[in-house]
N, CA, C and O atoms as a Tripos MOL2 file, in Angstrom:
@<TRIPOS>MOLECULE
protein
  252   251    63     0     0
PROTEIN
NO_CHARGES

@<TRIPOS>ATOM
      1 N         -31.2030   -5.2830    3.4380 N.3       1 MET1
      2 CA        -29.8560   -5.3890    2.8620 C.3       1 MET1
      3 C         -29.2680   -4.0210    3.0210 C.2       1 MET1
      4 O         -30.0100   -3.0390    3.0550 O.2       1 MET1
      5 N         -27.8800   -3.9060    3.1280 N.am      2 LEU2
      6 CA        -27.0790   -2.7800    3.2510 C.3       2 LEU2
      7 C         -27.4690   -1.9490    4.5110 C.2       2 LEU2
      8 O         -27.3830   -0.7210    4.4780 O.2       2 LEU2
      9 N         -27.9100   -2.6340    5.6550 N.am      3 ASP3
     10 CA        -28.1780   -2.0150    6.8650 C.3       3 ASP3
     11 C         -27.0430   -1.2540    7.4240 C.2       3 ASP3
     12 O         -27.2210   -0.2590    8.1260 O.2       3 ASP3
     13 N         -25.8200   -1.7370    7.1020 N.am      4 TYR4
     14 CA        -24.6050   -1.2260    7.6340 C.3       4 TYR4
     15 C         -24.3330    0.1750    7.1310 C.2       4 TYR4
     16 O         -23.4940    0.8790    7.6930 O.2       4 TYR4
     17 N         -25.0280    0.5980    6.0800 N.am      5 ALA5
     18 CA        -24.7970    1.9730    5.5750 C.3       5 ALA5
     19 C         -25.5110    3.0220    6.3190 C.2       5 ALA5
     20 O         -25.3100    4.2100    6.0660 O.2       5 ALA5
     21 N         -26.3600    2.6230    7.2520 N.am      6 ARG6
     22 CA        -27.0650    3.5940    8.0850 C.3       6 ARG6
     23 C         -26.7430    3.4190    9.5750 C.2       6 ARG6
     24 O         -26.4820    2.2890    9.9890 O.2       6 ARG6
     25 N         -26.7460    4.4040   10.3510 N.am      7 SER7
     26 CA        -26.5370    4.3270   11.7530 C.3       7 SER7
     27 C         -27.8310    3.7970   12.3940 C.2       7 SER7
     28 O         -28.8570    3.5790   11.7500 O.2       7 SER7
     29 N         -27.6940    3.6070   13.7290 N.am      8 LEU8
     30 CA        -28.8750    2.9670   14.4660 C.3       8 LEU8
     31 C         -30.0930    3.9060   14.4680 C.2       8 LEU8
     32 O         -31.2230    3.4340   14.5960 O.2       8 LEU8
     33 N         -29.8920    5.1700   14.3350 N.am      9 ASP9
     34 CA        -31.0800    6.1140   14.2810 C.3       9 ASP9
     35 C         -31.6180    6.2410   12.8710 C.2       9 ASP9
     36 O         -32.5910    6.9660   12.6650 O.2       9 ASP9
     37 N         -31.0550    5.5960   11.9260 N.am     10 GLY10
     38 CA        -31.5270    5.6450   10.4890 C.3      10 GLY10
     39 C         -30.8590    6.6850    9.5950 C.2      10 GLY10
     40 O         -31.0700    6.7140    8.3820 O.2      10 GLY10
     41 N         -30.0440    7.5410   10.2260 N.am     11 ALA11
     42 CA        -29.4030    8.5750    9.4610 C.3      11 ALA11
     43 C         -28.2160    7.9390    8.6770 C.2      11 ALA11
     44 O         -27.5740    7.0220    9.1900 O.2      11 ALA11
     45 N         -27.9280    8.4050    7.4740 N.am     12 PRO12
     46 CA        -26.8380    7.9100    6.7180 C.3      12 PRO12
     47 C         -25.5120    8.1260    7.5290 C.2      12 PRO12
     48 O         -25.3380    9.1420    8.2020 O.2      12 PRO12
     49 N         -24.5820    7.1130    7.4290 N.am     13 ARG13
     50 CA        -23.2810    7.2520    8.1210 C.3      13 ARG13
     51 C         -22.3460    8.0970    7.2660 C.2      13 ARG13
     52 O         -22.3810    8.0170    6.0380 O.2      13 ARG13
     53 N         -21.5200    8.8970    7.9030 N.am     14 SER14
     54 CA        -20.6100    9.7150    7.1790 C.3      14 SER14
     55 C         -19.4750    8.7680    6.6230 C.2      14 SER14
     56 O         -19.1540    7.7290    7.2010 O.2      14 SER14
     57 N         -18.9150    9.1980    5.4950 N.am     15 CYS15
     58 CA        -17.8390    8.3670    4.8810 C.3      15 CYS15
     59 C         -16.6290    8.3230    5.8200 C.2      15 CYS15
     60 O         -16.2910    9.3330    6.4380 O.2      15 CYS15
     61 N         -15.9790    7.1660    5.9320 N.am     16 ALA16
     62 CA        -14.8150    7.0520    6.6340 C.3      16 ALA16
     63 C         -13.6800    7.7620    5.9020 C.2      16 ALA16
     64 O         -13.7490    7.9370    4.6850 O.2      16 ALA16
     65 N         -12.6300    8.1770    6.6270 N.am     17 GLY17
     66 CA        -11.4950    8.8370    6.0210 C.3      17 GLY17
     67 C         -10.7980    9.7540    6.9860 C.2      17 GLY17
     68 O         -11.1310    9.8350    8.1690 O.2      17 GLY17
     69 N          -9.8360   10.4320    6.4520 N.am     18 ARG18
     70 CA         -9.0820   11.3210    7.2670 C.3      18 ARG18
     71 C          -9.8720   12.5170    7.5620 C.2      18 ARG18
     72 O         -10.6110   13.0080    6.7080 O.2      18 ARG18
     73 N          -9.7380   13.0340    8.8070 N.am     19 SER19
     74 CA        -10.4430   14.1990    9.1940 C.3      19 SER19
     75 C          -9.8980   15.4710    8.4900 C.2      19 SER19
     76 O          -8.6930   15.5620    8.2550 O.2      19 SER19
     77 N         -10.7090   16.3870    8.1740 N.am     20 PRO20
     78 CA        -10.2210   17.5590    7.3890 C.3      20 PRO20
     79 C          -9.2200   18.3810    8.0900 C.2      20 PRO20
     80 O          -8.5470   19.1940    7.4560 O.2      20 PRO20
     81 N          -9.0750   18.2130    9.4030 N.am     21 LYS21
     82 CA         -8.0340   19.0150   10.1270 C.3      21 LYS21
     83 C          -6.6260   18.6390    9.8360 C.2      21 LYS21
     84 O          -5.7290   19.4220   10.1460 O.2      21 LYS21
     85 N          -6.3490   17.4490    9.2400 N.am     22 ASP22
     86 CA         -4.9630   17.0400    8.9320 C.3      22 ASP22
     87 C          -4.5090   17.7860    7.6510 C.2      22 ASP22
     88 O          -5.1150   17.6830    6.5850 O.2      22 ASP22
     89 N          -3.4240   18.5280    7.8270 N.am     23 ASP23
     90 CA         -2.8230   19.2890    6.7340 C.3      23 ASP23
     91 C          -1.5870   18.5020    6.3140 C.2      23 ASP23
     92 O          -0.5530   18.5570    6.9790 O.2      23 ASP23
     93 N          -1.6980   17.7610    5.1970 N.am     24 LEU24
     94 CA         -0.5420   16.9480    4.7630 C.3      24 LEU24
     95 C           0.6960   17.7430    4.4260 C.2      24 LEU24
     96 O           1.8010   17.2040    4.5050 O.2      24 LEU24
     97 N           0.5600   19.0040    4.0530 N.am     25 SER25
     98 CA          1.7080   19.7760    3.6430 C.3      25 SER25
     99 C           2.6840   19.9960    4.7940 C.2      25 SER25
    100 O           3.8370   20.3590    4.5620 O.2      25 SER25
    101 N           2.2390   19.7820    6.0350 N.am     26 THR26
    102 CA          3.1340   19.9370    7.1730 C.3      26 THR26
    103 C           3.7990   18.6370    7.6590 C.2      26 THR26
    104 O           4.6290   18.6540    8.5680 O.2      26 THR26
    105 N           3.4170   17.5120    7.0340 N.am     27 TRP27
    106 CA          3.9700   16.2730    7.4360 C.3      27 TRP27
    107 C           5.3610   16.0380    6.9410 C.2      27 TRP27
    108 O           5.6670   16.4710    5.8300 O.2      27 TRP27
    109 N           6.2280   15.3900    7.6720 N.am     28 THR28
    110 CA          7.5660   15.0450    7.2470 C.3      28 THR28
    111 C           7.7600   13.5240    7.3560 C.2      28 THR28
    112 O           7.4860   12.8800    8.3690 O.2      28 THR28
    113 N           8.2520   13.0180    6.2340 N.am     29 VAL29
    114 CA          8.4480   11.5510    6.1600 C.3      29 VAL29
    115 C           9.9320   11.3430    6.1940 C.2      29 VAL29
    116 O          10.6860   11.9000    5.3950 O.2      29 VAL29
    117 N          10.3530   10.4850    7.1860 N.am     30 THR30
    118 CA         11.7170   10.0890    7.3490 C.3      30 THR30
    119 C          11.8670    8.5980    7.4360 C.2      30 THR30
    120 O          10.8940    7.9160    7.7590 O.2      30 THR30
    121 N          13.0040    8.0660    7.1720 N.am     31 ASP31
    122 CA         13.2360    6.6590    7.3090 C.3      31 ASP31
    123 C          14.6340    6.4100    8.0350 C.2      31 ASP31
    124 O          15.5270    7.2560    8.0680 O.2      31 ASP31
    125 N          14.7020    5.2970    8.5410 N.am     32 ASP32
    126 CA         16.0680    4.8740    9.1830 C.3      32 ASP32
    127 C          16.5700    3.5460    8.5240 C.2      32 ASP32
    128 O          17.3250    2.7810    9.1250 O.2      32 ASP32
    129 N          16.1090    3.3110    7.2480 N.am     33 TRP33
    130 CA         16.6000    2.0900    6.6030 C.3      33 TRP33
    131 C          18.0500    2.3060    6.2170 C.2      33 TRP33
    132 O          18.4610    3.4460    6.0030 O.2      33 TRP33
    133 N          18.8410    1.2390    6.1220 N.am     34 PRO34
    134 CA         20.2300    1.3650    5.7290 C.3      34 PRO34
    135 C          20.2050    1.6700    4.2500 C.2      34 PRO34
    136 O          19.1800    1.4900    3.5920 O.2      34 PRO34
    137 N          21.3580    2.1440    3.7060 N.am     35 GLU35
    138 CA         21.5430    2.4030    2.2690 C.3      35 GLU35
    139 C          21.1900    1.1930    1.4320 C.2      35 GLU35
    140 O          20.4480    1.2680    0.4530 O.2      35 GLU35
    141 N          21.7650    0.0480    1.8660 N.am     36 ARG36
    142 CA         21.5130   -1.2260    1.2120 C.3      36 ARG36
    143 C          20.7740   -2.1410    2.1330 C.2      36 ARG36
    144 O          21.2210   -2.3660    3.2580 O.2      36 ARG36
    145 N          19.6430   -2.6880    1.6990 N.am     37 VAL37
    146 CA         18.7820   -3.5490    2.4690 C.3      37 VAL37
    147 C          19.0310   -4.9660    2.0820 C.2      37 VAL37
    148 O          18.7720   -5.3620    0.9460 O.2      37 VAL37
    149 N          19.5510   -5.7720    3.0470 N.am     38 PRO38
    150 CA         19.8120   -7.1710    2.6490 C.3      38 PRO38
    151 C          18.6090   -7.9720    2.3050 C.2      38 PRO38
    152 O          17.5890   -7.8730    2.9870 O.2      38 PRO38
    153 N          18.6840   -8.7850    1.2460 N.am     39 VAL39
    154 CA         17.6440   -9.6150    0.7400 C.3      39 VAL39
    155 C          18.1550  -10.9250    0.5170 C.2      39 VAL39
    156 O          19.2290  -11.0710   -0.0670 O.2      39 VAL39
    157 N          17.3890  -12.0310    0.9870 N.am     40 THR40
    158 CA         17.8790  -13.3950    0.7570 C.3      40 THR40
    159 C          17.5090  -13.9070   -0.6250 C.2      40 THR40
    160 O          16.6510  -13.3340   -1.2960 O.2      40 THR40
    161 N          18.1320  -14.9460   -1.0350 N.am     41 SER41
    162 CA         17.8170  -15.5320   -2.3910 C.3      41 SER41
    163 C          16.4370  -16.0800   -2.3380 C.2      41 SER41
    164 O          15.8130  -16.0940   -3.4000 O.2      41 SER41
    165 N          15.8580  -16.5400   -1.2490 N.am     42 VAL42
    166 CA         14.5470  -17.1130   -1.1130 C.3      42 VAL42
    167 C          13.5170  -15.9450   -1.3520 C.2      42 VAL42
    168 O          12.4930  -16.1180   -2.0130 O.2      42 VAL42
    169 N          13.8370  -14.8110   -0.8040 N.am     43 GLU43
    170 CA         12.9350  -13.6310   -0.9550 C.3      43 GLU43
    171 C          12.8920  -13.2350   -2.4360 C.2      43 GLU43
    172 O          11.8290  -12.9120   -2.9670 O.2      43 GLU43
    173 N          14.0500  -13.2620   -3.0930 N.am     44 VAL44
    174 CA         14.1520  -12.9510   -4.5250 C.3      44 VAL44
    175 C          13.2660  -13.9780   -5.2800 C.2      44 VAL44
    176 O          12.4460  -13.6080   -6.1200 O.2      44 VAL44
    177 N          13.4490  -15.2200   -4.9710 N.am     45 ASP45
    178 CA         12.6130  -16.2930   -5.6800 C.3      45 ASP45
    179 C          11.1160  -16.0890   -5.4640 C.2      45 ASP45
    180 O          10.3560  -16.3310   -6.4010 O.2      45 ASP45
    181 N          10.6590  -15.6760   -4.3380 N.am     46 VAL46
    182 CA          9.1920  -15.4030   -4.0980 C.3      46 VAL46
    183 C           8.8210  -14.2230   -5.0260 C.2      46 VAL46
    184 O           7.8220  -14.3120   -5.7400 O.2      46 VAL46
    185 N           9.5900  -13.1380   -5.0330 N.am     47 PHE47
    186 CA          9.0900  -12.0000   -5.8080 C.3      47 PHE47
    187 C           9.1720  -12.4360   -7.3600 C.2      47 PHE47
    188 O           8.2950  -12.0290   -8.1230 O.2      47 PHE47
    189 N          10.1310  -13.1910   -7.7970 N.am     48 GLU48
    190 CA         10.1500  -13.5840   -9.1540 C.3      48 GLU48
    191 C           9.0130  -14.5020   -9.5010 C.2      48 GLU48
    192 O           8.4900  -14.4510  -10.6150 O.2      48 GLU48
    193 N           8.6190  -15.3430   -8.5670 N.am     49 ALA49
    194 CA          7.5200  -16.2690   -8.8270 C.3      49 ALA49
    195 C           6.2630  -15.5170   -9.0190 C.2      49 ALA49
    196 O           5.5220  -15.8220   -9.9530 O.2      49 ALA49
    197 N           5.9570  -14.5370   -8.1910 N.am     50 TRP50
    198 CA          4.6730  -13.8170   -8.1200 C.3      50 TRP50
    199 C           4.6800  -12.5980   -9.1640 C.2      50 TRP50
    200 O           3.6460  -12.2990   -9.7620 O.2      50 TRP50
    201 N           5.8580  -11.9220   -9.3550 N.am     51 PHE51
    202 CA          5.8660  -10.6970  -10.0940 C.3      51 PHE51
    203 C           6.7670  -10.8710  -11.3770 C.2      51 PHE51
    204 O           7.0590   -9.8540  -12.0060 O.2      51 PHE51
    205 N           7.2040  -12.0390  -11.7810 N.am     52 GLY52
    206 CA          8.1360  -12.2290  -12.7990 C.3      52 GLY52
    207 C           7.6120  -11.5840  -14.1330 C.2      52 GLY52
    208 O           8.3950  -10.9520  -14.8420 O.2      52 GLY52
    209 N           6.3680  -11.7310  -14.4600 N.am     53 ASP53
    210 CA          5.8410  -11.1860  -15.6520 C.3      53 ASP53
    211 C           5.9160   -9.5930  -15.6750 C.2      53 ASP53
    212 O           6.2250   -8.9490  -16.6780 O.2      53 ASP53
    213 N           5.6190   -9.0860  -14.5300 N.am     54 ILE54
    214 CA          5.6860   -7.5700  -14.4830 C.3      54 ILE54
    215 C           7.0940   -7.1070  -14.5430 C.2      54 ILE54
    216 O           7.4000   -6.0910  -15.1660 O.2      54 ILE54
    217 N           8.0050   -7.8830  -13.8670 N.am     55 PHE55
    218 CA          9.4530   -7.4590  -13.9620 C.3      55 PHE55
    219 C           9.9480   -7.5350  -15.3530 C.2      55 PHE55
    220 O          10.7430   -6.6860  -15.7550 O.2      55 PHE55
    221 N           9.5030   -8.5670  -16.1740 N.am     56 ASP56
    222 CA          9.9740   -8.7050  -17.4840 C.3      56 ASP56
    223 C           9.4230   -7.5350  -18.3900 C.2      56 ASP56
    224 O          10.1180   -7.0410  -19.2780 O.2      56 ASP56
    225 N           8.1920   -7.1390  -18.1270 N.am     57 GLU57
    226 CA          7.6790   -5.9760  -18.8260 C.3      57 GLU57
    227 C           8.4170   -4.6510  -18.4890 C.2      57 GLU57
    228 O           8.6620   -3.8080  -19.3530 O.2      57 GLU57
    229 N           8.7510   -4.5210  -17.2060 N.am     58 LEU58
    230 CA          9.4680   -3.2520  -16.8250 C.3      58 LEU58
    231 C          10.9620   -3.2600  -17.2090 C.2      58 LEU58
    232 O          11.4690   -2.2250  -17.6430 O.2      58 LEU58
    233 N          11.6640   -4.3600  -17.0700 N.am     59 PHE59
    234 CA         13.1200   -4.4250  -17.2010 C.3      59 PHE59
    235 C          13.6130   -5.2440  -18.3420 C.2      59 PHE59
    236 O          14.8050   -5.2190  -18.6510 O.2      59 PHE59
    237 N          12.7040   -6.0000  -19.0060 N.am     60 GLY60
    238 CA         13.0500   -6.9480  -20.0740 C.3      60 GLY60
    239 C          13.3440   -8.2280  -19.4650 C.2      60 GLY60
    240 O          13.5980   -8.3170  -18.2640 O.2      60 GLY60
    241 N          13.3160   -9.3310  -20.3310 N.am     61 PRO61
    242 CA         13.5010  -10.6510  -19.8710 C.3      61 PRO61
    243 C          14.8700  -10.9380  -19.4810 C.2      61 PRO61
    244 O          15.7860  -10.2970  -19.9960 O.2      61 PRO61
    245 N          15.1100  -11.8970  -18.5650 N.am     62 CYS62
    246 CA         16.4930  -12.3160  -18.1640 C.3      62 CYS62
    247 C          17.1650  -13.0030  -19.3130 C.2      62 CYS62
    248 O          16.5400  -13.7420  -20.0730 O.2      62 CYS62
    249 N          18.5040  -12.7400  -19.4380 N.am     63 GLU63
    250 CA         19.1840  -13.3860  -20.5050 C.3      63 GLU63
    251 C          20.1600  -14.4110  -20.0310 C.2      63 GLU63
    252 O          20.8250  -15.0530  -20.8430 O.2      63 GLU63
@<TRIPOS>BOND
     1     1     2 1
     2     2     3 1
     3     3     4 2
     4     3     5 am
     5     5     6 1
     6     6     7 1
     7     7     8 2
     8     7     9 am
     9     9    10 1
    10    10    11 1
    11    11    12 2
    12    11    13 am
    13    13    14 1
    14    14    15 1
    15    15    16 2
    16    15    17 am
    17    17    18 1
    18    18    19 1
    19    19    20 2
    20    19    21 am
    21    21    22 1
    22    22    23 1
    23    23    24 2
    24    23    25 am
    25    25    26 1
    26    26    27 1
    27    27    28 2
    28    27    29 am
    29    29    30 1
    30    30    31 1
    31    31    32 2
    32    31    33 am
    33    33    34 1
    34    34    35 1
    35    35    36 2
    36    35    37 am
    37    37    38 1
    38    38    39 1
    39    39    40 2
    40    39    41 am
    41    41    42 1
    42    42    43 1
    43    43    44 2
    44    43    45 am
    45    45    46 1
    46    46    47 1
    47    47    48 2
    48    47    49 am
    49    49    50 1
    50    50    51 1
    51    51    52 2
    52    51    53 am
    53    53    54 1
    54    54    55 1
    55    55    56 2
    56    55    57 am
    57    57    58 1
    58    58    59 1
    59    59    60 2
    60    59    61 am
    61    61    62 1
    62    62    63 1
    63    63    64 2
    64    63    65 am
    65    65    66 1
    66    66    67 1
    67    67    68 2
    68    67    69 am
    69    69    70 1
    70    70    71 1
    71    71    72 2
    72    71    73 am
    73    73    74 1
    74    74    75 1
    75    75    76 2
    76    75    77 am
    77    77    78 1
    78    78    79 1
    79    79    80 2
    80    79    81 am
    81    81    82 1
    82    82    83 1
    83    83    84 2
    84    83    85 am
    85    85    86 1
    86    86    87 1
    87    87    88 2
    88    87    89 am
    89    89    90 1
    90    90    91 1
    91    91    92 2
    92    91    93 am
    93    93    94 1
    94    94    95 1
    95    95    96 2
    96    95    97 am
    97    97    98 1
    98    98    99 1
    99    99   100 2
   100    99   101 am
   101   101   102 1
   102   102   103 1
   103   103   104 2
   104   103   105 am
   105   105   106 1
   106   106   107 1
   107   107   108 2
   108   107   109 am
   109   109   110 1
   110   110   111 1
   111   111   112 2
   112   111   113 am
   113   113   114 1
   114   114   115 1
   115   115   116 2
   116   115   117 am
   117   117   118 1
   118   118   119 1
   119   119   120 2
   120   119   121 am
   121   121   122 1
   122   122   123 1
   123   123   124 2
   124   123   125 am
   125   125   126 1
   126   126   127 1
   127   127   128 2
   128   127   129 am
   129   129   130 1
   130   130   131 1
   131   131   132 2
   132   131   133 am
   133   133   134 1
   134   134   135 1
   135   135   136 2
   136   135   137 am
   137   137   138 1
   138   138   139 1
   139   139   140 2
   140   139   141 am
   141   141   142 1
   142   142   143 1
   143   143   144 2
   144   143   145 am
   145   145   146 1
   146   146   147 1
   147   147   148 2
   148   147   149 am
   149   149   150 1
   150   150   151 1
   151   151   152 2
   152   151   153 am
   153   153   154 1
   154   154   155 1
   155   155   156 2
   156   155   157 am
   157   157   158 1
   158   158   159 1
   159   159   160 2
   160   159   161 am
   161   161   162 1
   162   162   163 1
   163   163   164 2
   164   163   165 am
   165   165   166 1
   166   166   167 1
   167   167   168 2
   168   167   169 am
   169   169   170 1
   170   170   171 1
   171   171   172 2
   172   171   173 am
   173   173   174 1
   174   174   175 1
   175   175   176 2
   176   175   177 am
   177   177   178 1
   178   178   179 1
   179   179   180 2
   180   179   181 am
   181   181   182 1
   182   182   183 1
   183   183   184 2
   184   183   185 am
   185   185   186 1
   186   186   187 1
   187   187   188 2
   188   187   189 am
   189   189   190 1
   190   190   191 1
   191   191   192 2
   192   191   193 am
   193   193   194 1
   194   194   195 1
   195   195   196 2
   196   195   197 am
   197   197   198 1
   198   198   199 1
   199   199   200 2
   200   199   201 am
   201   201   202 1
   202   202   203 1
   203   203   204 2
   204   203   205 am
   205   205   206 1
   206   206   207 1
   207   207   208 2
   208   207   209 am
   209   209   210 1
   210   210   211 1
   211   211   212 2
   212   211   213 am
   213   213   214 1
   214   214   215 1
   215   215   216 2
   216   215   217 am
   217   217   218 1
   218   218   219 1
   219   219   220 2
   220   219   221 am
   221   221   222 1
   222   222   223 1
   223   223   224 2
   224   223   225 am
   225   225   226 1
   226   226   227 1
   227   227   228 2
   228   227   229 am
   229   229   230 1
   230   230   231 1
   231   231   232 2
   232   231   233 am
   233   233   234 1
   234   234   235 1
   235   235   236 2
   236   235   237 am
   237   237   238 1
   238   238   239 1
   239   239   240 2
   240   239   241 am
   241   241   242 1
   242   242   243 1
   243   243   244 2
   244   243   245 am
   245   245   246 1
   246   246   247 1
   247   247   248 2
   248   247   249 am
   249   249   250 1
   250   250   251 1
   251   251   252 2
@<TRIPOS>SUBSTRUCTURE
     1 MET1         2 RESIDUE 1 A MET
     2 LEU2         6 RESIDUE 1 A LEU
     3 ASP3        10 RESIDUE 1 A ASP
     4 TYR4        14 RESIDUE 1 A TYR
     5 ALA5        18 RESIDUE 1 A ALA
     6 ARG6        22 RESIDUE 1 A ARG
     7 SER7        26 RESIDUE 1 A SER
     8 LEU8        30 RESIDUE 1 A LEU
     9 ASP9        34 RESIDUE 1 A ASP
    10 GLY10       38 RESIDUE 1 A GLY
    11 ALA11       42 RESIDUE 1 A ALA
    12 PRO12       46 RESIDUE 1 A PRO
    13 ARG13       50 RESIDUE 1 A ARG
    14 SER14       54 RESIDUE 1 A SER
    15 CYS15       58 RESIDUE 1 A CYS
    16 ALA16       62 RESIDUE 1 A ALA
    17 GLY17       66 RESIDUE 1 A GLY
    18 ARG18       70 RESIDUE 1 A ARG
    19 SER19       74 RESIDUE 1 A SER
    20 PRO20       78 RESIDUE 1 A PRO
    21 LYS21       82 RESIDUE 1 A LYS
    22 ASP22       86 RESIDUE 1 A ASP
    23 ASP23       90 RESIDUE 1 A ASP
    24 LEU24       94 RESIDUE 1 A LEU
    25 SER25       98 RESIDUE 1 A SER
    26 THR26      102 RESIDUE 1 A THR
    27 TRP27      106 RESIDUE 1 A TRP
    28 THR28      110 RESIDUE 1 A THR
    29 VAL29      114 RESIDUE 1 A VAL
    30 THR30      118 RESIDUE 1 A THR
    31 ASP31      122 RESIDUE 1 A ASP
    32 ASP32      126 RESIDUE 1 A ASP
    33 TRP33      130 RESIDUE 1 A TRP
    34 PRO34      134 RESIDUE 1 A PRO
    35 GLU35      138 RESIDUE 1 A GLU
    36 ARG36      142 RESIDUE 1 A ARG
    37 VAL37      146 RESIDUE 1 A VAL
    38 PRO38      150 RESIDUE 1 A PRO
    39 VAL39      154 RESIDUE 1 A VAL
    40 THR40      158 RESIDUE 1 A THR
    41 SER41      162 RESIDUE 1 A SER
    42 VAL42      166 RESIDUE 1 A VAL
    43 GLU43      170 RESIDUE 1 A GLU
    44 VAL44      174 RESIDUE 1 A VAL
    45 ASP45      178 RESIDUE 1 A ASP
    46 VAL46      182 RESIDUE 1 A VAL
    47 PHE47      186 RESIDUE 1 A PHE
    48 GLU48      190 RESIDUE 1 A GLU
    49 ALA49      194 RESIDUE 1 A ALA
    50 TRP50      198 RESIDUE 1 A TRP
    51 PHE51      202 RESIDUE 1 A PHE
    52 GLY52      206 RESIDUE 1 A GLY
    53 ASP53      210 RESIDUE 1 A ASP
    54 ILE54      214 RESIDUE 1 A ILE
    55 PHE55      218 RESIDUE 1 A PHE
    56 ASP56      222 RESIDUE 1 A ASP
    57 GLU57      226 RESIDUE 1 A GLU
    58 LEU58      230 RESIDUE 1 A LEU
    59 PHE59      234 RESIDUE 1 A PHE
    60 GLY60      238 RESIDUE 1 A GLY
    61 PRO61      242 RESIDUE 1 A PRO
    62 CYS62      246 RESIDUE 1 A CYS
    63 GLU63      250 RESIDUE 1 A GLU
C-alpha cells in the first residue's frame, strides 16, 4: 500500500510544488476583463441555489 509514495528505485519522492527558483515578488498580475462583466439571470439563479446560505450570512437575507 502507498507504493506511489516511492520512486521505482525505492527512494522517497520529492514533494510536488513550485520550484524554489520562482520569485513571486517579481510577478505581475494583469487582467483584461471589462469594468462590468455581464451575467445572465440563469447564472445568478445557479449561484443563489448553491451559495444562497453563504450569501445570506455575508450580506443578510433578501427582503
